[in-house]
C-alpha positions, 0 to 999 in steps of 0.5 A: 160636909168636907170636900177635898180640893185636889190641885187647888193652888192660888194666891192672896189677891190682897193683904190680910190681917191676923184676924181677918176671916174673909180670904181674897182668893179665886173662887172655890167650888164648895157651895155649903161644904168646907175644906182646909187650905194652907196659906204660906208666905215662904217663911210662915204658914197657917192651915185654915178651914174655909167655906164656900163663901171664902170665910176662914176659921183661923186658929193661929192667925198671922198677917199675910201679904198679897201674893202669898200662896194658898193651896189645898194640902193634905193635913191631919184634919183632912185625913180625919175628915176623910175617915169620918166620911168613910174614906176617899172618893173613888172606892174608899181604899186610898190612904193619902201620901204623907211624910214619914221618917226623915233624916236631915242633919246640919250641913257643913261646908265642904263635908259630904252630906246626906239627907233622907225623906221617906214618904208613906203611900207615895206613887211618885217623888220629885225634887222640884228645887235643890241646891246646885251642889246636891244630887237627888236620888229617888228609890221607891218612895224615898228621896235621898239628897247627897253632895258636898255643900258649898252654899245653903239653899232651898229644897222643895220635894213633891210627893204624889199619892192616890186620889191626887193627894200631894205632900210638898216639903219646903226645907231650907238647908242652912250651912255651918262652917267647918270647926276650926275654920274662920 
């Protein structure tokens, strides 16, 4: 049976190959149940189905180095599992938080910039990391990033929802030079 792993966050204890199915991670309280985890090295990520004996079913296998992040993430597979089991624990009326409409244009050095990230069913939204030139404003379940870019940078947004559902957005803001400026 599917089991949610709210707040599970770990790292790989050693490197894994693209075909390895045993994950070197901290203990999971799954027993004979299963769940889904995301493995991410900051550039690439992979969603794996994992059982209590740390065996992972991998469909898009990649090699990952020790220290890569391993965390529970609400994905389409997780939502489908919850629906199939009759809803979320705690009453069955929870719709997990998800990323909705976004507008993330190219950033141009010296040109005012606005990016919008709207979340569905969020109870809170926070810019965890943002470029120094950027201001993050939260209105309801929407985060608006504004400013005049001087450098590129990383943007990490965390949206929380019911039953401890979480969505993390990792966005790299790449800069373009102004047209006609060498």
